[in-house]
N, CA, C and O of each residue as an XYZ file, in Angstrom:
924
protein
N      24.221      0.077    192.253
C      25.399     -0.832    192.535
C      26.817     -0.032    192.873
O      26.867      1.077    192.341
N      27.792     -0.342    193.537
C      29.026      0.553    193.923
C      29.796     -0.269    192.673
O      29.335     -1.275    192.134
N      31.057      0.372    192.334
C      32.149     -0.472    191.384
C      33.082     -1.695    192.262
O      34.050     -2.347    191.873
N      32.479     -1.705    193.380
C      32.822     -2.883    194.141
C      31.901     -4.003    194.241
O      32.210     -4.993    194.905
N      30.774     -3.916    193.618
C      29.496     -4.797    193.429
C      28.963     -4.763    194.830
O      28.726     -5.880    195.291
N      28.716     -3.736    195.617
C      27.920     -3.918    196.875
C      26.673     -3.180    196.238
O      26.800     -2.257    195.433
N      25.358     -3.713    196.708
C      24.260     -2.652    196.614
C      23.537     -2.322    198.124
O      22.518     -1.633    198.173
N      24.139     -2.858    199.293
C      23.623     -2.506    200.392
C      25.018     -2.030    201.468
O      26.189     -2.261    201.168
N      24.729     -1.576    202.302
C      25.964     -1.391    203.367
C      26.277     -2.689    204.266
O      27.360     -2.925    204.801
N      25.006     -3.561    204.335
C      25.388     -4.632    205.194
C      26.235     -5.778    204.471
O      26.694     -6.771    205.034
N      26.370     -5.417    202.962
C      27.268     -6.711    202.514
C      28.666     -6.174    202.272
O      29.493     -6.594    201.463
N      28.767     -5.210    203.089
C      30.396     -4.994    203.086
C      30.828     -5.715    204.600
O      32.021     -5.905    204.837
N      30.053     -5.997    205.336
C      30.306     -6.298    206.544
C      31.096     -7.515    206.894
O      31.753     -7.642    207.927
N      30.970     -8.414    205.922
C      31.750     -9.864    206.024
C      33.175     -9.501    205.822
O      33.998     -9.898    206.647
N      33.542     -8.799    204.821
C      34.859     -8.450    204.401
C      35.593     -7.453    205.525
O      36.751     -7.517    205.937
N      34.745     -6.698    205.814
C      35.228     -5.556    206.990
C      35.768     -6.657    208.364
O      36.859     -6.703    208.931
N      34.603     -7.407    208.570
C      34.867     -8.360    209.735
C      36.100     -9.243    209.752
O      36.678     -9.473    210.814
N      36.483     -9.707    208.677
C      37.398    -10.521    208.413
C      38.737     -9.787    208.426
O      39.775    -10.249    208.899
N      38.595     -8.602    207.859
C      39.599     -7.483    208.058
C      40.135     -7.417    209.566
O      41.283     -7.579    209.979
N      39.123     -7.172    210.161
C      39.551     -6.811    211.706
C      40.060     -8.088    212.343
O      41.132     -8.108    212.947
N      39.184     -9.296    212.187
C      39.895    -10.348    212.824
C      41.308    -10.959    212.269
O      41.929    -11.679    213.051
N      41.814    -10.739    211.073
C      43.082    -11.148    210.588
C      43.941    -10.135    211.280
O      45.137    -10.313    211.045
N      43.658     -9.063    212.113
C      44.517     -8.436    212.724
C      44.689     -9.170    214.060
O      45.722     -8.790    214.611
N      44.007    -10.114    214.778
C      43.881    -10.458    215.928
C      43.099    -10.083    216.755
O      43.243    -10.430    217.927
N      41.897     -9.143    216.295
C      41.172     -8.593    217.067
C      39.759     -9.256    217.322
O      39.172     -9.801    216.387
N      39.184     -9.202    218.673
C      37.750     -9.566    219.141
C      36.841     -8.855    218.279
O      37.288     -7.794    217.842
N      35.592     -9.199    217.901
C      34.925     -8.062    217.016
C      33.424     -8.155    217.251
O      32.789     -9.206    217.160
N      32.873     -6.881    217.583
C      31.585     -6.818    218.045
C      30.549     -6.034    216.535
O      31.099     -5.121    215.918
N      29.555     -6.350    216.227
C      28.966     -5.683    215.071
C      27.686     -4.693    215.877
O      27.098     -4.985    216.919
N      27.513     -3.567    215.096
C      26.293     -2.871    215.609
C      26.341     -2.445    217.044
O      25.503     -2.665    217.918
N      27.587     -1.732    217.138
C      28.170     -1.599    218.776
C      27.444     -0.326    219.146
O      27.679      0.761    218.619
N      26.562     -0.533    220.071
C      25.736      0.855    220.500
C      26.676      1.920    221.323
O      27.374      1.640    222.298
N      26.567      2.900    220.852
C      27.032      4.297    221.563
C      25.969      5.213    222.164
O      24.779      5.055    221.891
N      26.349      6.051    222.882
C      25.481      7.124    223.086
C      24.838      8.112    221.807
O      23.701      8.571    221.695
N      26.052      8.249    220.883
C      25.387      8.937    220.025
C      24.681      8.362    218.682
O      24.101      9.075    217.863
N      24.822      6.995    218.594
C      24.371      6.018    217.867
C      25.054      4.769    217.657
O      25.582      4.339    218.682
N      25.200      4.052    216.615
C      25.391      2.719    216.399
C      26.846      2.889    215.376
O      26.892      3.541    214.333
N      28.041      2.072    216.032
C      29.154      1.962    215.284
C      29.022      0.465    214.466
O      28.630     -0.592    214.961
N      29.404      0.667    213.273
C      29.174     -0.686    212.657
C      30.051     -1.810    213.166
O      29.526     -2.908    213.347
N      31.358     -1.634    213.415
C      32.242     -2.471    213.686
C      33.267     -2.269    214.715
O      34.052     -1.350    214.481
N      33.409     -2.842    215.664
C      34.450     -2.416    216.565
C      35.525     -3.659    217.006
O      35.229     -4.724    217.547
N      36.435     -3.331    216.729
C      37.500     -4.622    217.185
C      38.528     -3.977    218.548
O      38.962     -2.831    218.669
N      38.712     -5.168    219.471
C      39.491     -4.890    220.467
C      40.595     -6.071    220.578
O      40.353     -7.274    220.478
N      41.785     -5.511    220.794
C      42.602     -6.688    221.031
C      43.055     -6.169    222.782
O      43.368     -5.104    223.314
N      42.859     -7.695    223.264
C      42.916     -7.500    224.894
C      44.228     -7.847    225.421
O      44.755     -8.827    224.894
N      44.969     -7.167    226.489
C      46.381     -7.677    226.713
C      46.213     -8.786    227.589
O      45.557     -8.787    228.631
N      46.944     -9.861    227.023
C      46.861    -10.944    227.708
C      47.499    -10.882    229.171
O      47.059    -11.432    230.181
N      48.570    -10.131    229.060
C      49.260    -10.333    230.761
C      48.084     -9.364    231.743
O      47.792     -9.812    232.852
N      47.573     -8.301    231.365
C      46.598     -7.819    232.221
C      45.298     -8.606    232.449
O      44.692     -8.502    233.515
N      44.839     -9.445    231.383
C      43.894    -10.558    231.552
C      44.084    -11.632    232.539
O      43.178    -12.221    233.129
N      45.386    -11.837    232.666
C      45.941    -12.858    233.607
C      45.698    -12.342    235.043
O      45.171    -12.988    235.948
N      46.214    -10.942    235.116
C      46.188    -10.257    236.246
C      44.809    -10.129    236.993
O      44.657    -10.420    238.180
N      43.757     -9.629    236.106
C      42.657     -9.690    236.529
C      41.930    -10.944    237.012
O      41.119    -10.956    237.938
N      42.334    -12.068    236.236
C      41.661    -13.530    236.646
C      42.325    -14.086    237.850
O      41.863    -15.038    238.480
N      43.542    -13.395    238.184
C      44.362    -13.922    239.074
C      43.486    -13.229    240.721
O      43.460    -13.725    241.847
N      42.997    -12.202    240.301
C      42.458    -11.552    241.291
C      40.925    -11.960    241.611
O      40.304    -11.521    242.579
N      40.426    -12.831    240.692
C      39.094    -13.534    240.753
C      37.902    -12.647    240.243
O      36.741    -12.897    240.566
N      38.200    -11.747    239.546
C      37.457    -10.752    238.873
C      36.767    -11.433    237.669
O      36.939    -10.730    236.674
N      36.169    -12.360    237.441
C      35.782    -12.835    236.260
C      34.486    -12.363    235.958
O      34.099    -12.777    234.866
N      33.607    -11.566    236.610
C      32.361    -10.898    236.227
C      32.701     -9.504    235.476
O      33.642     -8.821    235.882
N      31.941     -9.110    234.407
C      31.936     -7.777    234.015
C      31.695     -6.774    235.110
O      31.019     -6.934    236.127
N      32.390     -5.672    234.710
C      32.113     -4.554    236.123
C      30.610     -4.426    235.901
O      29.879     -4.846    236.798
N      30.128     -3.952    234.929
C      28.602     -3.828    234.742
C      28.389     -2.375    233.904
O      29.021     -2.193    232.864
N      27.621     -1.532    234.333
C      27.250     -0.442    233.745
C      28.032      0.809    233.899
O      28.808      1.076    234.816
N      27.718      1.548    232.860
C      28.955      2.850    233.187
C      29.064      3.216    234.521
O      30.086      3.072    235.192
N      27.852      3.764    234.968
C      27.911      4.321    236.631
C      28.658      3.599    237.476
O      29.373      4.201    238.277
N      28.632      2.266    237.454
C      29.352      1.335    238.461
C      30.993      1.518    237.916
O      31.964      1.740    238.639
N      30.988      1.387    236.734
C      32.266      1.653    236.429
C      33.086      2.955    236.834
O      34.281      2.966    237.132
N      32.274      3.994    236.794
C      32.557      5.521    237.253
C      32.702      5.448    238.758
O      33.630      6.136    239.183
N      32.052      4.821    239.613
C      32.288      4.735    241.043
C      33.629      3.895    241.358
O      34.412      4.231    242.245
N      33.794      2.839    240.586
C      35.010      2.068    240.664
C      36.082      2.658    240.441
O      37.104      2.368    241.063
N      36.036      3.719    239.386
C      37.102      4.517    239.330
C      37.443      5.545    240.203
O      38.563      6.052    240.264
N      36.313      5.906    240.995
C      36.644      6.970    241.990
C      37.152      6.416    243.280
O      37.536      7.181    244.164
N      37.175      4.812    243.464
C      37.720      4.087    244.476
C      39.204      4.237    244.362
O      39.778      3.846    243.346
N      39.919      4.842    245.461
C      41.521      4.917    245.296
C      42.061      3.165    245.167
O      41.451      2.285    245.774
N      43.191      2.888    244.351
C      43.567      1.705    244.051
C      44.448      1.163    245.434
O      45.197      1.939    246.029
N      44.296     -0.009    245.788
C      44.868     -0.575    246.940
C      46.272     -0.039    246.946
O      46.586      0.766    247.822
N      47.168     -0.432    246.012
C      48.418     -0.132    245.731
C      48.865      1.232    245.960
O      50.058      1.531    245.899
N      47.959      2.055    246.217
C      48.373      3.523    246.495
C      48.296      3.808    247.836
O      48.676      4.893    248.275
N      47.863      2.981    248.498
C      47.533      3.035    249.949
C      46.651      4.072    250.561
O      46.721      4.483    251.720
N      45.733      4.476    249.544
C      44.688      5.523    249.904
C      43.286      4.732    249.764
O      43.085      3.708    249.111
N      42.460      5.395    250.468
C      41.138      4.752    250.576
C      39.924      5.873    250.585
O      40.245      7.059    250.671
N      38.744      5.562    250.510
C      37.684      6.285    250.767
C      36.544      5.527    251.357
O      36.664      4.367    251.751
N      35.317      6.281    251.416
C      34.435      5.776    252.218
C      33.078      5.878    251.487
O      32.942      6.683    250.566
N      32.070      5.069    251.888
C      30.618      5.013    251.363
C      30.307      6.289    251.618
O      29.851      6.824    250.607
N      30.365      7.050    252.608
C      29.851      8.421    252.753
C      30.242      9.444    251.728
O      29.492     10.248    251.174
N      31.810      9.255    251.526
C      32.490     10.074    250.400
C      31.867     10.148    249.270
O      31.414     11.177    248.770
N      31.810      8.775    248.714
C      31.148      8.351    247.371
C      29.626      8.792    247.408
O      29.175      9.336    246.400
N      28.933      8.623    248.336
C      27.608      9.109    248.164
C      27.439     10.641    248.124
O      26.485     11.153    247.538
N      28.435     11.401    248.793
C      28.243     12.927    248.421
C      29.180     13.141    246.970
O      29.192     14.304    246.566
N      29.685     12.491    246.441
C      30.336     12.737    245.279
C      29.349     12.522    244.085
O      29.401     13.219    243.071
N      28.197     11.231    244.320
C      27.550     11.124    243.177
C      25.830     11.421    243.643
O      24.914     10.723    243.207
N      25.646     12.476    244.510
C      24.293     12.703    245.249
C      23.524     13.322    244.119
O      22.294     13.367    244.156
N      24.282     13.844    243.024
C      23.447     14.486    241.897
C      22.791     13.378    240.959
O      21.842     13.710    240.249
N      23.267     12.075    240.938
C      22.871     10.950    240.135
C      22.484      9.945    240.886
O      21.856      9.152    240.183
N      22.564      9.570    242.064
C      22.278      8.289    242.827
C      21.966      8.710    244.323
O      22.579      9.656    244.816
N      21.021      8.014    245.041
C      20.849      8.205    246.544
C      21.778      7.360    246.772
O      22.347      6.577    246.013
N      21.954      7.656    248.359
C      23.044      7.110    248.983
C      22.596      5.309    248.696
O      23.388      4.543    248.147
N      21.648      5.012    249.029
C      21.024      3.606    249.047
C      21.285      3.052    247.828
O      21.100      1.835    247.786
N      21.765      3.722    246.542
C      21.770      3.343    245.428
C      23.331      3.129    245.464
O      23.778      1.993    245.303
N      24.088      4.104    245.655
C      25.497      4.019    245.862
C      25.881      2.763    246.529
O      26.739      2.040    246.021
N      25.218      2.418    247.789
C      25.668      1.292    248.689
C      25.442      0.206    247.610
O      26.464     -0.456    247.426
N      24.476     -0.132    246.908
C      24.215     -1.037    246.188
C      25.092     -1.285    245.203
O      25.405     -2.460    245.009
N      25.611     -0.342    244.464
C      26.716     -0.601    243.258
C      27.876     -0.785    244.025
O      28.723     -1.364    243.344
N      28.382     -0.459    245.498
C      29.406     -0.847    246.225
C      29.430     -2.319    246.487
O      30.456     -2.999    246.445
N      28.126     -2.806    246.784
C      28.103     -3.949    247.369
C      28.414     -4.992    246.419
O      28.966     -6.064    246.666
N      27.882     -4.441    244.989
C      28.050     -5.472    243.804
C      29.665     -5.545    243.291
O      30.283     -6.509    242.840
N      30.048     -4.338    243.501
C      31.631     -4.542    243.341
C      32.482     -5.341    244.256
O      33.363     -6.104    243.859
N      32.161     -5.119    245.576
C      32.505     -6.074    246.430
C      32.289     -7.401    246.539
O      33.071     -8.161    247.109
N      31.163     -7.763    245.973
C      30.721     -9.234    245.707
C      31.665     -9.628    244.614
O      32.086    -10.784    244.653
N      32.105     -8.756    243.537
C      32.649     -9.137    242.316
C      34.009     -9.092    242.521
O      34.731     -9.435    241.584
N      34.558     -8.699    243.672
C      36.136     -8.796    244.233
C      36.786     -7.574    243.477
O      38.017     -7.557    243.472
N      36.109     -6.534    242.826
C      36.658     -5.391    242.571
C      36.945     -4.334    243.530
O      37.747     -3.496    243.117
N      36.547     -4.183    244.566
C      36.413     -3.506    245.776
C      36.734     -4.377    246.892
O      36.171     -5.465    247.014
N      37.717     -3.906    247.816
C      37.659     -4.790    249.250
C      37.502     -3.494    250.386
O      37.973     -2.366    250.238
N      36.741     -3.968    251.503
C      36.493     -2.965    252.632
C      37.247     -3.284    253.703
O      37.258     -4.416    254.186
N      37.882     -2.372    254.115
C      38.895     -2.348    255.307
C      38.182     -2.021    256.686
O      36.976     -1.893    256.900
N      39.404     -1.906    257.687
C      38.777     -1.340    258.989
C      38.029     -0.235    258.872
O      38.573      0.654    258.217
N      36.826      0.034    259.342
C      36.174      1.008    259.748
C      35.277      1.409    258.372
O      34.734      2.490    258.144
N      35.290      0.367    257.646
C      34.611      0.537    256.433
C      35.024      1.347    255.097
O      34.285      1.805    254.226
N      36.411      1.384    255.201
C      37.090      2.043    254.238
C      37.117      1.237    253.035
O      36.988      0.019    253.160
N      37.292      1.837    251.684
C      37.131      1.125    250.456
C      38.279      1.362    249.685
O      38.807      2.470    249.586
N      38.732      0.183    249.053
C      39.891      0.240    248.128
C      39.643     -0.800    246.888
O      39.106     -1.896    247.049
N      40.114     -0.298    245.613
C      40.034     -1.137    244.673
C      41.353     -2.007    244.564
O      42.457     -1.684    245.001
N      40.915     -3.557    243.675
C      41.629     -4.206    243.694
C      42.182     -4.190    242.208
O      41.320     -4.563    241.412
N      43.310     -3.879    241.668
C      43.277     -3.563    240.128
C      44.761     -4.066    239.627
O      45.169     -5.211    239.821
N      45.414     -3.168    239.036
C      46.745     -3.655    238.578
C      46.767     -3.855    237.166
O      47.850     -3.874    236.581
N      45.347     -4.056    236.355
C      45.309     -4.660    234.973
C      44.732     -3.375    234.218
O      44.429     -3.431    233.026
N      44.626     -2.451    234.827
C      43.969     -1.269    233.793
C      45.159     -0.661    233.131
O      46.180     -0.484    233.796
N      45.094     -0.250    231.572
C      43.998     -0.842    230.893
C      44.053     -2.134    230.482
O      45.128     -2.733    230.443
N      42.879     -2.708    230.126
C      42.819     -4.262    229.742
C      43.081     -4.496    228.265
O      43.129     -5.638    227.809
N      43.271     -3.274    227.426
C      43.196     -3.816    225.982
C      44.522     -3.267    225.595
O      45.161     -2.620    226.425
N      45.039     -3.500    224.260
C      46.213     -2.625    223.431
C      45.737     -1.941    222.572
O      46.327     -0.885    222.343
N      44.530     -2.256    221.787
C      44.030     -1.581    220.801
C      42.541     -1.680    220.945
O      41.873     -2.604    221.410
N      42.136     -0.438    220.407
C      40.708     -0.383    220.094
C      40.508      0.115    218.942
O      40.965      1.240    218.744
N      39.760     -0.580    217.835
C      39.518      0.068    216.346
C      38.173      0.244    216.208
O      37.519     -0.651    216.744
N      37.593      1.029    215.715
C      36.229      1.498    215.163
C      36.439      1.620    213.657
O      37.357      2.161    213.040
N      35.199      0.889    213.164
C      35.065      1.082    211.910
C      33.694      1.301    211.286
O      32.828      0.436    211.414
N      33.451      2.501    210.573
C      32.247      2.916    210.147
C      31.890      2.632    208.489
O      32.493      3.227    207.597
N      30.820      1.633    208.229
C      30.797      1.450    206.887
C      29.824      2.439    206.200
O      28.826      2.835    206.802
N      30.086      2.802    205.055
C      29.066      3.607    203.999
C      29.235      3.241    202.599
O      30.365      2.983    202.185
N      28.405      3.202    201.970
C      28.278      3.045    200.558
C      28.676      4.203    199.780
O      29.198      4.049    198.676
N      28.453      5.425    200.307
C      28.637      6.742    199.487
C      28.394      7.996    200.358
O      28.706      9.093    199.895
N      27.882      7.902    201.528
C      27.597      9.218    202.229
C      28.629      9.355    203.160
O      28.600      9.097    204.363
N      29.911      9.964    202.204
C      31.398     10.077    202.997
C      31.204     11.090    204.245
O      31.689     10.687    205.302
N      30.600     12.271    204.266
C      30.200     13.189    205.240
C      29.884     12.675    206.376
O      30.512     12.826    207.425
N      28.612     11.861    206.172
C      28.081     11.472    207.576
C      28.986     10.331    208.132
O      28.950     10.210    209.357
N      29.787      9.479    207.448
C      30.455      8.673    207.808
C      31.764      9.182    208.521
O      32.311      8.538    209.416
N      32.252     10.469    208.018
C      33.349     10.771    208.678
C      32.994     11.556    209.972
O      33.744     11.610    210.947
N      31.820     12.139    209.893
C      31.499     12.617    211.397
C      31.037     11.465    212.182
O      31.344     11.591    213.368
N      30.473     10.505    211.943
C      30.530      9.271    212.957
C      31.810      8.766    213.523
O      32.010      8.409    214.684
N      32.797      8.795    212.347
C      33.846      8.194    212.701
C      34.788      9.351    213.901
O      35.440      9.060    214.904
N      34.522     10.599    213.315
C      35.162     11.474    214.819
C      34.487     11.056    215.967
O      35.082     10.883    217.031
N      32.949     10.832    215.790
C      32.517     10.661    217.511
C      32.993      9.636    218.269
O      33.098      9.669    219.495
N      33.448      8.207    217.155
C      33.696      7.051    217.765
C      35.419      7.297    218.344
O      35.919      6.397    219.018
N      36.149      8.423    218.059
C      37.146      8.885    218.772
C      37.263      8.888    220.226
O      38.311      8.878    220.871
N      35.895      8.905    220.733
C      35.647      9.020    222.395
C      36.215      7.688    222.577
O      37.077      7.769    223.452
N      36.100      6.427    222.106
C      36.747      5.465    222.869
C      37.614      4.638    221.850
O      38.123      3.613    222.304
N      37.869      4.979    220.409
C      38.753      4.078    219.647
C      40.113      5.004    219.629
O      40.136      6.234    219.667
N      40.996      4.306    219.576
C      42.368      4.921    219.355
C      42.544      4.989    217.553
O      43.160      5.819    216.884
N      41.886      3.992    217.181
C      41.965      4.028    215.725
C      40.766      4.061    215.116
O      40.110      3.044    215.341
N      40.170      4.958    214.338
C      38.905      5.128    213.882
C      38.832      5.490    212.294
O      39.258      6.544    211.822
N      38.171      4.354    211.489
C      38.054      4.291    210.189
C      36.874      4.615    209.747
O      35.878      4.639    210.470
N      36.879      4.957    208.241
C      35.460      5.146    207.462
C      35.877      3.932    206.449
O      36.964      3.854    205.877
N      34.805      3.007    206.341
C      35.162      1.895    205.247
C      34.252      2.342    204.203
O      33.092      2.705    204.394
N      34.879      2.289    203.046
C      34.289      2.647    201.815
C      34.537      1.750    200.710
O      35.610      1.146    200.709
N      33.568      1.535    199.605
C      33.627      0.491    198.773
C      34.952      0.901    197.893
O      35.288      2.085    197.867
N      35.692     -0.080    197.181
C      37.172      0.166    196.965
C      37.331      1.391    195.962
O      38.199      2.229    196.207
N      36.503      1.526    194.817
C      36.828      2.663    194.100
C      36.493      3.984    194.503
O      37.025      4.984    194.021
N      35.384      4.002    195.613
C      35.393      5.272    196.163
C      36.218      5.685    196.987
O      36.520      6.873    197.101
N      36.796      4.539    197.826
C      38.101      4.618    198.880
C      39.031      5.138    198.353
O      39.594      6.094    198.887
N      39.402      4.657    197.223
C      40.730      5.239    196.549
C      40.717      6.492    196.037
O      41.741      7.175    196.051
N      39.400      7.003    195.457
C      39.397      8.388    195.130
C      39.254      9.346    196.215
O      39.601     10.493    195.934
N      38.818      9.134    197.394
C      38.811     10.001    198.332
C      39.982     10.191    198.958
O      40.328     11.271    199.438
N      40.891      8.766    198.987
C      42.196      8.941    199.597
C      43.102      9.773    198.980
O      44.078     10.178    199.611
N      42.881     10.138    197.631
C      43.830     10.882    196.801
C      43.223     12.113    196.152
O      43.649     12.771    195.203
N      42.122     12.271    196.889
C      41.384     13.440    196.380
C      41.664     14.850    197.463
O      42.218     14.692    198.551
N      41.130     16.387    196.912
C      41.514     17.152    197.762
C      40.628     16.996    199.294
O      40.763     17.849    200.172
N      39.835     15.942    199.443
C      39.200     16.018    200.484
C      39.964     15.007    201.602
O      39.586     15.044    202.773
N      40.983     14.163    201.215
C      41.562     13.456    202.138
C      42.335     14.465    203.119
O      42.470     13.928    204.219
N      42.829     15.622    203.079
C      43.443     16.411    204.173
C      42.235     16.492    205.193
O      42.461     16.497    206.403
N      41.127     16.546    204.756
C      40.089     16.761    205.950
C      40.134     15.616    206.807
O      40.238     15.821    208.016
N      40.067     14.349    206.342
C      40.216     13.223    206.776
C      41.504     13.138    208.017
O      41.387     12.790    209.192
N      42.583     13.534    207.367
C      43.947     13.633    208.172
C      43.742     14.548    209.147
O      44.050     14.190    210.285
N      43.251     15.766    208.981
C      42.947     16.508    210.079
C      42.159     16.155    211.156
O      42.337     16.529    212.315
N      41.169     15.329    210.700
C      40.534     14.824    211.990
C      41.048     13.760    212.491
O      40.547     13.460    213.575
N      42.054     12.905    212.027
C      42.471     11.694    212.645
C      41.782     10.445    212.195
O      41.696      9.374    212.795
N      41.329     10.769    211.076
C      40.139      9.550    210.562
C      40.882      8.873    209.405
O      41.278      9.604    208.497
N      41.127      7.474    209.334
C      41.436      6.652    208.424
C      40.320      6.202    207.426
O      39.130      6.264    207.734
N      40.829      5.675    206.022
C      40.022      5.325    205.352
C      40.470      4.014    204.867
O      41.583      3.855    204.365
N      39.352      2.792    205.060
C      39.507      1.483    204.318
C      38.683      1.003    203.064
O      37.477      1.000    202.817
N      39.710      0.630    202.422
C      39.169      0.402    200.828
C      38.266     -1.143    201.272
O      38.788     -2.018    201.964
N      37.188     -1.211    200.850
C      36.304     -2.278    201.225
C      35.889     -3.022    199.921
O      35.134     -2.458    199.129
N      36.427     -4.445    199.644
C      36.090     -5.145    198.459
C      35.339     -6.311    198.780
O      35.014     -6.486    199.954
N      35.070     -6.997    198.050
C      34.361     -8.216    198.244
C      35.118     -9.096    199.295
O      34.637     -9.470    200.364
N      36.233     -9.338    198.882
C      37.219    -10.033    199.717
C      38.503     -9.783    200.315
O      39.243    -10.586    200.883
N      38.667     -8.501    200.098
C      39.822     -7.922    200.625
C      39.698     -6.463    200.978
O      39.173     -5.618    200.253
N      40.272     -6.233    202.248
C      40.193     -4.579    202.610
C      41.839     -4.227    202.886
O      42.802     -4.948    203.149
N      41.690     -2.864    202.709
C      43.161     -2.420    203.082
C      42.972     -1.077    203.057
O      42.171     -0.444    202.369
N      43.954     -0.586    204.047
C      43.738      0.926    204.417
C      44.371      1.799    203.151
O      45.232      1.307    202.422
N      44.042      2.660    203.032
C      44.281      3.869    202.066
C      44.617      5.005    202.435
O      45.262      5.784    201.734
N      44.242      5.216    203.506
C      44.519      6.372    204.435
C      44.707      6.007    206.019
O      43.839      5.463    206.702
N      45.723      6.323    206.379
C      46.180      5.671    207.652
C      45.772      6.835    208.781
O      46.094      8.012    208.618
N      45.004      6.353    209.981
C      44.329      7.501    210.701
C      45.554      7.836    211.817
O      46.418      7.068    212.242
N      45.356      9.027    212.085
C      46.341      9.562    213.375
C      45.681      9.087    214.725
O      44.468      9.179    214.911
N      46.559      8.572    215.656
C      46.146      7.947    216.720
C      45.925      9.052    217.847
O      46.989      9.645    218.027
N      45.055      9.462    218.548
C      44.676     10.755    219.094
C      44.120     10.405    220.422
O      42.912     10.570    220.588
N      44.828      9.955    221.364
C      44.633      9.292    222.614
C      43.967     10.477    223.629
O      43.181     10.150    224.518
N      44.301     11.665    223.437
C      44.073     12.689    224.101
C      42.388     12.966    223.796
O      41.824     13.805    224.499
N      41.610     12.242    222.735
C      40.295     12.715    222.687
C      39.438     11.632    223.291
O      38.217     11.737    223.409
N      40.271     10.398    223.733
C      39.481      9.332    224.434
C      38.794      9.670    225.721
O      39.501     10.214    226.568
N      37.675      9.468    225.984
C      37.165      9.104    227.332
C      37.139      8.030    227.802
O      36.286      7.173    227.572
N      38.276      7.917    228.679
C      38.857      6.663    229.290
C      37.786      5.758    230.055
O      37.733      4.533    229.947
N      36.813      6.660    230.965
C      35.732      5.710    231.424
C      34.865      4.862    230.210
O      34.607      3.660    230.165
N      34.556      5.833    229.352
C      33.554      5.235    228.542
C      34.503      4.011    227.730
O      34.017      2.899    227.524
N      35.611      4.289    227.393
C      36.651      3.394    226.485
C      36.541      2.054    227.251
O      36.267      0.975    226.724
N      36.818      2.286    228.706
C      36.897      1.037    229.719
C      35.424      0.168    229.591
O      35.356     -1.060    229.546
N      34.387      1.011    229.551
C      33.212      0.517    229.447
C      32.847     -0.385    228.279
O      32.164     -1.408    228.330
N      33.517      0.265    227.040
C      33.255     -0.579    225.771
C      33.986     -1.834    226.052
O      33.476     -2.947    225.916
N      35.288     -1.602    226.479
C      36.366     -2.844    226.406
C      35.700     -3.906    227.061
O      35.794     -5.047    226.609
N      34.869     -3.595    228.333
C      34.229     -4.359    229.029
C      33.418     -5.438    228.426
O      33.504     -6.625    228.741
N      32.486     -4.856    227.381
C      31.619     -5.434    226.430
C      32.315     -6.842    225.866
O      31.636     -7.827    225.577
N      33.771     -6.795    225.751
C      34.362     -7.908    225.061
C      34.555     -9.081    226.253
O      34.705    -10.263    225.941
N      34.536     -8.641    227.612
C      34.789     -9.521    228.550
C      34.052    -10.938    228.811
O      34.586    -11.927    229.314
N      32.996    -10.852    228.460
C      31.924    -12.189    228.602
C      32.573    -13.040    227.345
O      32.776    -14.235    227.564
N      32.893    -12.550    226.126
C      33.612    -13.619    225.235
C      34.954    -14.008    225.483
O      35.473    -15.002    224.974
N      35.609    -13.098    226.394
C      36.986    -13.588    226.699
C      36.959    -14.584    227.865
O      37.715    -15.549    227.752
N      36.247    -14.503    228.905
C      35.948    -15.389    230.151
C      35.430    -16.808    229.389
O      35.740    -17.864    229.941
N      34.873    -16.844    228.493
C      34.321    -18.319    228.148
C      35.437    -19.302    227.569
O      35.246    -20.472    227.236
N      36.916    -18.436    227.501
C      37.950    -19.189    227.316
C      38.902    -19.430    228.256
O      40.001    -19.960    228.093
N      38.347    -18.955    229.376
C      39.313    -19.076    230.561
C      38.464    -19.930    231.499
O      38.903    -20.259    232.602
């Protein structure tokens, strides 16, 4: 048992979840990524951008990552440019057949993310990207500090703020120890997790240049179904 009274990592989740929610974040647990599971992810959506998307009638989630990638490859209508199905099929020929690309475009058109113009030209209807203000990742560990740090570094691919959550005593020791500069060098913060209270003992550096924007957008989309229930 740790000095905070935790026997298992999952016992830390309630306090950590409440800490995220108290910041006005929507929260998902056991968040799947290509490199593993992030214990907790919190997202703050941009209310203005949400209203813009709803005005466009885009109530459905975009869908899988490849569909989002295709959408991002379609020029924005506001830019006055366009593309064609043939150009997209050529661009994604190593991943999808022309028929599969057409099927993805058809779904984007049906969901009102893409419009078809004269001669079959394609433009996306946008104006709301990015949909979020904050994305926070929190990796919880009882004691495996190096493992947690490695995972938190990976989470920077989609989260502007990436934290390791450790039991109170351990978190405070690490934050004031010679190991703290390593966390700072990697832009990872430390959260002290107690039974009833969490607090930041080492603040992370926000590193937007490390973010994969398409994957971040895909992660934020996972919160859209929760959002749309209230609209």
